[in-house]
PLY file of the C-alpha trace (Angstrom):
ply
format ascii 1.0
element vertex 246
property float x
property float y
property float z
element edge 245
property int vertex1
property int vertex2
end_header
-13.59 -12.78 18.97
-12.66 -15.98 20.72
-8.82 -15.98 20.80
-8.74 -19.76 21.06
-10.02 -20.35 17.57
-9.16 -19.42 14.01
-11.99 -17.24 12.75
-13.77 -17.76 9.48
-14.21 -14.19 8.30
-16.04 -14.94 5.05
-17.47 -17.89 3.15
-19.23 -18.78 -0.10
-18.75 -16.36 -2.96
-19.81 -18.75 -5.68
-21.99 -21.83 -5.56
-20.08 -24.91 -4.51
-16.85 -23.01 -3.85
-15.59 -22.26 -0.35
-13.39 -19.18 -0.54
-12.59 -17.94 2.94
-10.35 -15.55 4.79
-9.10 -16.93 8.08
-7.55 -14.92 10.89
-5.97 -15.97 14.15
-4.54 -14.34 17.28
-0.78 -14.46 17.75
1.44 -13.33 20.60
4.27 -11.03 19.51
7.03 -9.46 21.61
7.51 -5.83 20.60
10.85 -5.35 18.88
11.15 -1.87 20.35
10.17 -2.14 24.04
9.79 -5.88 24.64
6.10 -5.73 25.63
4.10 -8.84 24.76
1.15 -8.09 22.48
-1.64 -10.21 21.07
-2.14 -9.29 17.41
-4.43 -10.62 14.71
-2.77 -12.17 11.67
-4.26 -13.40 8.41
-3.91 -17.14 8.04
-5.25 -17.31 4.48
-7.25 -15.24 2.04
-7.94 -14.92 -1.68
-8.69 -12.38 -4.36
-11.91 -13.08 -6.25
-12.16 -9.60 -7.79
-9.80 -7.53 -9.92
-7.45 -5.16 -8.08
-7.67 -1.40 -8.45
-5.20 0.38 -10.73
-3.12 1.27 -7.64
-3.10 -2.50 -6.93
-5.41 -2.38 -3.92
-6.64 -5.99 -3.99
-10.21 -7.05 -4.64
-12.27 -8.99 -2.16
-11.75 -10.98 -0.03
-8.18 -9.79 0.49
-9.45 -6.21 0.36
-11.17 -6.62 3.72
-7.94 -7.66 5.46
-6.66 -4.05 5.44
-7.18 -3.67 9.21
-4.74 -6.53 9.85
-1.93 -5.13 7.66
-0.42 -3.00 10.44
0.05 -3.73 14.14
0.63 -1.42 17.11
2.39 -2.10 20.40
-0.02 -1.33 23.25
2.81 0.10 25.36
5.19 2.12 23.17
2.89 2.51 20.11
5.48 1.15 17.70
3.58 0.51 14.45
4.70 -1.80 11.66
3.48 -4.68 9.56
5.35 -6.85 12.07
6.11 -5.17 15.41
8.28 -8.16 16.31
10.99 -6.72 14.03
13.44 -4.44 15.84
13.87 -0.84 14.69
17.25 -0.55 12.99
18.18 3.07 13.68
18.09 5.70 16.39
16.08 7.87 14.01
13.35 5.22 13.94
13.35 4.97 17.74
12.93 8.75 17.96
9.99 8.51 15.56
8.41 5.85 17.77
8.87 8.06 20.85
6.89 10.92 19.33
3.17 11.14 20.17
0.82 9.20 17.89
-0.64 11.43 15.15
-4.15 10.25 16.12
-6.25 7.22 16.98
-7.50 4.59 14.58
-6.34 2.45 11.68
-5.22 5.19 9.30
-3.00 6.73 11.95
-1.34 3.37 12.60
-0.44 3.26 8.92
0.78 6.87 9.09
2.94 6.12 12.14
4.37 3.02 10.42
5.22 5.19 7.41
6.91 7.81 9.60
9.05 5.15 11.24
10.01 3.54 7.93
10.80 6.93 6.38
13.14 7.61 9.31
14.78 4.22 8.69
15.19 5.08 5.00
16.80 8.44 5.68
19.21 6.83 8.15
20.13 3.93 5.86
23.70 3.89 4.58
22.94 1.63 1.64
20.98 3.17 -1.26
19.22 -0.10 -2.11
18.12 -0.52 1.49
16.96 3.09 1.60
14.88 2.61 -1.57
13.27 -0.51 -0.09
12.32 1.40 3.06
10.98 4.37 1.08
8.85 1.85 -0.81
7.42 0.41 2.41
6.75 3.93 3.73
4.94 4.78 0.52
2.78 1.66 0.66
1.85 2.39 4.27
0.74 5.89 3.27
-1.24 4.43 0.37
-3.02 2.13 2.82
-3.84 5.14 4.96
-5.41 6.64 1.83
-7.43 3.43 1.32
-8.81 3.75 4.84
-9.86 7.32 4.01
-11.45 6.07 0.77
-13.55 3.64 2.78
-14.52 6.45 5.17
-15.52 8.73 2.29
-12.80 11.28 3.18
-11.53 12.06 -0.32
-9.54 15.20 0.56
-7.65 13.41 3.33
-7.06 10.42 1.04
-5.60 12.76 -1.60
-3.18 14.17 0.98
-1.87 10.73 1.89
-1.56 9.86 -1.79
0.59 12.93 -2.36
2.86 11.81 0.48
2.92 8.30 -1.00
3.90 9.73 -4.40
6.93 11.46 -2.86
8.14 8.12 -1.48
7.51 6.20 -4.72
9.37 8.82 -6.74
12.48 8.09 -4.68
12.12 4.37 -5.39
11.66 4.95 -9.13
14.68 7.29 -9.29
16.88 4.66 -7.60
15.68 1.76 -9.76
15.91 3.76 -12.99
19.50 4.78 -12.19
20.42 1.24 -11.14
18.76 -0.66 -13.99
18.99 1.96 -16.72
15.29 1.76 -17.48
11.96 2.84 -16.05
10.44 0.38 -13.52
7.06 0.26 -15.28
5.15 -1.39 -12.46
6.13 1.33 -10.00
5.53 3.99 -12.65
1.96 2.80 -13.24
1.27 2.68 -9.51
2.63 6.22 -9.14
0.50 7.27 -12.11
-2.69 6.12 -10.39
-1.65 7.56 -7.03
-1.08 10.95 -8.68
-4.30 10.83 -10.69
-6.38 10.02 -7.63
-4.75 12.87 -5.71
-5.68 15.27 -8.51
-2.14 15.70 -9.86
-3.16 14.97 -13.44
-0.05 16.54 -15.02
2.31 14.19 -13.19
0.00 11.23 -13.81
0.00 11.99 -17.55
3.80 12.27 -17.64
4.19 8.86 -16.00
1.58 7.28 -18.27
3.28 8.60 -21.42
6.57 7.10 -20.31
4.93 3.66 -20.27
3.17 3.93 -23.64
5.91 2.01 -25.44
5.81 -0.80 -22.90
4.40 -4.31 -23.13
0.83 -4.63 -24.39
-0.96 -4.83 -21.03
1.10 -2.04 -19.47
0.48 0.15 -22.50
-3.28 -0.38 -22.20
-3.14 0.63 -18.53
-1.21 3.78 -19.49
-3.79 4.58 -22.21
-6.64 4.20 -19.70
-4.82 6.49 -17.25
-4.37 9.15 -19.92
-8.08 9.02 -20.74
-9.00 9.30 -17.05
-6.62 12.26 -16.70
-8.21 13.96 -19.72
-11.59 13.56 -18.01
-10.12 14.83 -14.71
-11.37 11.72 -12.92
-10.01 10.96 -9.45
-12.25 7.99 -8.65
-11.43 4.30 -8.30
-10.86 2.16 -11.39
-9.82 -1.50 -11.67
-7.78 -3.72 -13.95
-11.04 -5.24 -15.21
-11.43 -2.10 -17.31
-8.35 -2.87 -19.39
-9.61 -4.03 -22.76
-8.15 -7.15 -24.27
-6.03 -6.70 -27.41
-7.67 -7.48 -30.74
-6.47 -10.92 -31.88
-4.19 -10.84 -34.91
-5.64 -12.45 -38.02
0 1
1 2
2 3
3 4
4 5
5 6
6 7
7 8
8 9
9 10
10 11
11 12
12 13
13 14
14 15
15 16
16 17
17 18
18 19
19 20
20 21
21 22
22 23
23 24
24 25
25 26
26 27
27 28
28 29
29 30
30 31
31 32
32 33
33 34
34 35
35 36
36 37
37 38
38 39
39 40
40 41
41 42
42 43
43 44
44 45
45 46
46 47
47 48
48 49
49 50
50 51
51 52
52 53
53 54
54 55
55 56
56 57
57 58
58 59
59 60
60 61
61 62
62 63
63 64
64 65
65 66
66 67
67 68
68 69
69 70
70 71
71 72
72 73
73 74
74 75
75 76
76 77
77 78
78 79
79 80
80 81
81 82
82 83
83 84
84 85
85 86
86 87
87 88
88 89
89 90
90 91
91 92
92 93
93 94
94 95
95 96
96 97
97 98
98 99
99 100
100 101
101 102
102 103
103 104
104 105
105 106
106 107
107 108
108 109
109 110
110 111
111 112
112 113
113 114
114 115
115 116
116 117
117 118
118 119
119 120
120 121
121 122
122 123
123 124
124 125
125 126
126 127
127 128
128 129
129 130
130 131
131 132
132 133
133 134
134 135
135 136
136 137
137 138
138 139
139 140
140 141
141 142
142 143
143 144
144 145
145 146
146 147
147 148
148 149
149 150
150 151
151 152
152 153
153 154
154 155
155 156
156 157
157 158
158 159
159 160
160 161
161 162
162 163
163 164
164 165
165 166
166 167
167 168
168 169
169 170
170 171
171 172
172 173
173 174
174 175
175 176
176 177
177 178
178 179
179 180
180 181
181 182
182 183
183 184
184 185
185 186
186 187
187 188
188 189
189 190
190 191
191 192
192 193
193 194
194 195
195 196
196 197
197 198
198 199
199 200
200 201
201 202
202 203
203 204
204 205
205 206
206 207
207 208
208 209
209 210
210 211
211 212
212 213
213 214
214 215
215 216
216 217
217 218
218 219
219 220
220 221
221 222
222 223
223 224
224 225
225 226
226 227
227 228
228 229
229 230
230 231
231 232
232 233
233 234
234 235
235 236
236 237
237 238
238 239
239 240
240 241
241 242
242 243
243 244
244 245
């Protein structure tokens, strides 16, 4: 990659339409140790395909997964933006521990470990829930990497860890708002189903059955997939449209 130029990572998907993802190098000072790093950031992208039921985007955004976490070359601080300073001593201790492994999925795992430490150290419950959410999404991305590598058992393990983080977010939002956060519930439902925890997936789906039309159809699809014990990928394209009222 020539660092002097923005890179066109993809081009024509349909005749006469230029739909491209662009990436560019950017210098970032590590918020933990101060080391200057050159990272790759996404300048623009698009989604020409339906997302999965866990909201993993379709192409071309799908192929930007490798750019959704960065790592400091010196201290191995991992985050979506390593320019942001760690907020707690617990997070700094997490950064100081050895990396769990090499490669993209382990950068997501390390980012999740750091954010989980931030969440547990947070004094404000809303802030803690936000950080648990970020930790969960980082673990889900680690699972996506495993999906792409064909490592289904490892992906299931990261999904189970993701579910534990999302459950904390749902508990906070439900207590705060007095109602189930359906979007999070449906994401948790798919995460649980794809990890093989069909009982929990079914419970979450049933709680959304009385929701708005589209959410109810997603819940119905999840229940059917759970009945069939399916753990594979499914997308929002599979949600049937409601029958028009006469």
